[in-house]
C-alpha positions as CSV (number, residue, x, y, z in Angstrom):
1,M,-5.8,27.2,-13.2
2,Q,-5.6,23.5,-14.1
3,L,-7.9,21.4,-16.1
4,W,-8.4,17.8,-14.8
5,V,-10.1,15.4,-17.2
6,G,-11.6,12.1,-16.4
7,L,-12.1,9.7,-19.4
8,G,-15.1,7.5,-19.7
9,N,-18.4,7.0,-21.4
10,P,-21.6,8.9,-20.4
11,G,-24.8,7.2,-19.2
12,A,-25.8,4.8,-16.4
13,K,-25.1,1.8,-18.7
14,Y,-21.4,2.5,-18.5
15,A,-21.1,4.1,-15.0
16,G,-19.4,1.1,-13.3
17,N,-17.2,0.0,-16.3
18,R,-13.4,-0.3,-16.0
19,H,-13.2,2.2,-18.9
20,N,-15.0,4.8,-16.6
21,I,-12.5,4.8,-13.8
22,G,-11.4,8.4,-14.9
23,F,-15.0,9.6,-14.3
24,M,-15.0,7.8,-10.9
25,A,-11.8,9.6,-9.9
26,L,-13.1,13.0,-10.6
27,D,-16.4,12.3,-8.8
28,R,-14.5,11.4,-5.7
29,I,-12.3,14.4,-5.8
30,A,-15.2,16.7,-6.4
31,Q,-17.1,15.2,-3.5
32,D,-14.2,15.3,-1.0
33,F,-13.1,18.9,-1.8
34,G,-16.6,20.3,-1.9
35,F,-16.6,21.3,-5.6
36,A,-19.7,22.8,-7.2
37,P,-22.2,20.3,-8.7
38,F,-21.3,19.1,-12.2
39,K,-23.1,21.0,-15.0
40,A,-23.3,20.6,-18.8
41,K,-20.7,22.5,-20.8
42,F,-18.0,21.9,-23.4
43,Q,-19.7,18.8,-24.7
44,G,-19.3,17.3,-21.2
45,Q,-19.9,17.8,-17.5
46,I,-17.8,20.3,-15.6
47,S,-17.3,21.2,-11.9
48,E,-15.1,24.0,-10.5
49,G,-13.5,24.4,-7.1
50,R,-10.2,24.9,-5.3
51,I,-7.5,22.5,-4.1
52,G,-5.2,24.5,-1.9
53,P,-4.6,27.9,-3.6
54,E,-5.2,26.5,-7.1
55,R,-8.4,26.8,-9.1
56,I,-9.3,23.4,-10.7
57,V,-11.8,22.7,-13.4
58,L,-12.9,19.1,-13.5
59,L,-14.2,17.8,-16.9
60,K,-16.0,14.6,-17.9
61,P,-16.4,14.6,-21.7
62,E,-19.7,13.3,-22.9
63,T,-18.7,12.7,-26.5
64,F,-17.9,9.0,-25.7
65,M,-14.4,7.9,-25.3
66,N,-13.3,7.9,-28.9
67,L,-14.1,11.6,-29.3
68,S,-12.9,12.9,-25.8
69,G,-10.4,15.4,-27.4
70,Q,-13.2,17.5,-28.8
71,S,-14.6,18.3,-25.4
72,V,-11.1,18.9,-23.9
73,G,-10.0,21.1,-26.7
74,E,-13.1,23.3,-26.4
75,A,-12.6,23.7,-22.6
76,M,-8.9,24.6,-23.1
77,R,-9.7,27.3,-25.7
78,F,-12.3,28.8,-23.4
79,Y,-10.0,29.0,-20.4
80,K,-6.9,29.8,-22.6
81,L,-5.0,26.9,-21.2
82,A,-1.9,25.1,-22.6
83,P,-1.6,21.3,-22.8
84,E,0.8,21.4,-19.9
85,D,-2.1,22.7,-17.7
86,V,-4.1,19.5,-18.4
87,T,-4.1,16.3,-16.4
88,V,-6.0,13.3,-17.6
89,F,-7.2,10.4,-15.4
90,H,-7.7,7.2,-17.5
91,D,-7.8,3.4,-17.3
92,E,-4.6,1.5,-18.1
93,L,-4.5,-2.1,-19.3
94,D,-0.8,-2.4,-18.8
95,L,-0.9,-1.9,-15.0
96,A,-2.2,-4.4,-12.5
97,P,-5.6,-3.4,-11.0
98,F,-5.4,-0.2,-8.9
99,R,-1.7,0.4,-9.5
100,T,-1.1,4.0,-10.4
101,R,1.5,5.8,-12.5
102,L,2.1,9.4,-13.4
103,K,3.4,10.4,-16.8
104,Q,4.0,13.7,-18.6
105,G,3.6,13.5,-22.4
106,G,4.4,10.5,-24.6
107,G,2.3,8.3,-26.8
108,H,-1.2,7.1,-26.5
109,A,-0.4,3.3,-26.5
110,G,-3.6,2.5,-28.4
111,H,-6.0,4.1,-25.9
112,N,-8.8,5.6,-27.9
113,G,-9.5,8.4,-25.5
114,L,-5.8,9.4,-25.5
115,R,-5.6,9.0,-29.2
116,S,-8.4,11.6,-29.6
117,M,-6.6,13.9,-27.1
118,H,-3.5,13.7,-29.2
119,Q,-5.4,14.7,-32.3
120,H,-7.0,17.8,-30.6
121,I,-4.4,19.1,-28.1
122,G,-1.1,17.3,-28.8
123,E,0.7,15.0,-26.5
124,S,2.3,17.1,-23.8
125,Y,-0.5,16.9,-21.2
126,A,0.0,14.9,-18.0
127,R,-1.7,11.5,-17.4
128,V,-2.7,9.7,-14.2
129,R,-2.6,6.0,-15.4
130,L,-5.0,3.9,-13.3
131,G,-4.4,0.2,-13.6
132,V,-7.4,-2.1,-14.5
133,G,-5.4,-5.2,-15.5
134,H,-5.4,-7.0,-18.8
135,P,-7.8,-9.8,-19.8
136,G,-4.9,-11.8,-21.3
137,H,-5.7,-11.6,-25.0
138,K,-6.2,-8.5,-27.2
139,D,-9.5,-10.0,-28.6
140,R,-11.0,-9.7,-25.1
141,V,-10.0,-6.1,-24.4
142,A,-13.1,-4.3,-25.6
143,S,-15.5,-6.5,-23.6
144,Y,-13.2,-6.4,-20.6
145,V,-13.0,-2.6,-20.3
146,L,-16.7,-2.2,-21.0
147,A,-17.6,-4.5,-18.2
148,D,-18.1,-3.4,-14.6
149,F,-15.5,-4.0,-11.9
150,A,-16.1,-7.3,-10.1
151,K,-17.7,-7.3,-6.6
152,A,-14.4,-8.7,-5.3
153,E,-12.7,-5.5,-6.6
154,A,-15.0,-3.1,-4.8
155,A,-12.7,-2.6,-1.8
156,G,-9.6,-2.1,-3.9
157,L,-11.4,0.4,-6.1
158,D,-12.6,2.4,-3.1
159,D,-9.0,2.4,-1.7
160,L,-7.7,3.7,-5.0
161,L,-10.3,6.5,-5.2
162,R,-9.6,7.6,-1.6
163,G,-5.9,7.6,-2.3
164,L,-6.3,9.7,-5.4
165,S,-8.4,12.3,-3.5
166,E,-5.9,12.3,-0.6
167,G,-3.0,12.8,-3.0
168,A,-4.8,15.6,-5.0
169,S,-3.1,18.4,-3.1
170,A,0.3,17.1,-3.9
171,L,-0.7,16.6,-7.6
172,V,-1.9,20.2,-7.8
173,A,1.5,21.4,-6.4
174,G,3.4,19.3,-8.9
175,D,4.7,16.9,-6.3
176,G,4.4,13.7,-8.3
177,P,6.2,11.4,-5.7
178,G,4.0,12.8,-2.9
179,F,0.9,12.1,-4.9
180,L,1.9,8.5,-5.8
181,N,2.9,7.9,-2.1
182,A,-0.6,9.0,-0.9
183,V,-2.2,6.6,-3.4
184,S,0.2,3.8,-2.4
185,L,-0.6,4.3,1.3
186,R,-4.2,3.4,0.5
187,T,-3.8,0.7,-2.1
188,A,-0.9,-1.2,-0.5
189,P,-1.0,-0.4,3.3
190,A,0.2,-3.8,4.4
191,R,3.2,-3.7,2.0
192,N,4.0,-0.2,3.1
193,A,3.8,-1.0,6.7
194,G,6.1,-3.9,6.2
195,A,8.6,-1.7,4.3
196,Q,8.5,0.9,7.0
197,G,8.4,-1.3,10.0
198,G,10.1,-4.5,8.8
199,R,13.5,-3.7,10.3
200,S,12.1,-2.5,13.6
201,A,9.9,-5.6,13.9
202,A,12.9,-7.8,13.3
203,S,14.8,-5.8,15.9
204,D,12.0,-6.1,18.3
205,G,11.9,-9.9,17.7
206,A,15.6,-10.2,18.3
207,A,15.3,-8.1,21.5
208,G,12.5,-10.4,22.7
209,E,14.6,-13.5,22.2
210,S,17.6,-12.1,24.0
211,S,15.7,-10.5,26.9
212,G,15.5,-13.8,28.7
213,A,18.8,-15.4,27.8
214,S,22.4,-14.8,28.5
215,P,24.7,-13.1,26.0
216,E,26.2,-16.5,25.3
217,A,22.9,-18.1,24.4
218,G,23.2,-18.2,20.6
219,K,26.8,-19.3,20.5
220,A,27.9,-22.9,19.7
221,S,29.5,-24.8,22.5
222,P,33.2,-25.5,22.1
223,D,34.2,-29.0,20.9
224,L,36.3,-30.5,23.7
225,R,36.8,-33.9,22.1
226,S,40.3,-35.2,21.5
227,P,41.4,-35.8,17.9
228,M,41.2,-39.6,18.6
229,Q,37.6,-39.2,19.9
230,K,36.6,-37.2,16.8
231,L,38.1,-39.9,14.5
232,M,36.3,-42.7,16.4
233,D,33.0,-40.8,16.4
234,R,33.1,-40.6,12.6
235,F,33.0,-44.4,12.3
236,K,30.3,-45.1,14.8
């Protein structure tokens, strides 16, 4: 069994906030894999289901972000899980919007939800770090993460959530690179297509140019001028 935790704040007021991207990730996974409806438990909302052979419990703490660890600790004790069985989906200021990184253990980097997790369960849990970008100055961080995603970001957000769901099976199996690749195929399709097809496209272009020309067509013509002609041409 694994416990997947999405960090956020409860209530309609916060539903579209950047800080709530962890809730959004779990909602998408629950929907796509046909999990049971969320229900109140462990000071949060939980849903259970399977991804491949693995039983997964999804948890959205309702203690507000700064006290997230209380809910997670309660769920872990009930299911008799270790911190290594827990994966947390959370917003990450230090990553560009919709970039995703996977990390096992480490510090909380000032994130209040992770800080609470550290206090209640230690630091050895896994994190799926979901980029939301940085407002540019630390004094603007609170208002930035508690604001909704802009309308212009809607498509990028949807691509990210789809990618997270499509990579969930790899994440369950412990295949971090496979999970990140599934996300990347959604969030950066043009770049990936270029990386995969760039050389073949260049080859196709070269073939197209040569298909109607002789093998000598790109070579420079030999210089048949005499030494005296070359010298005179220099002073024309």
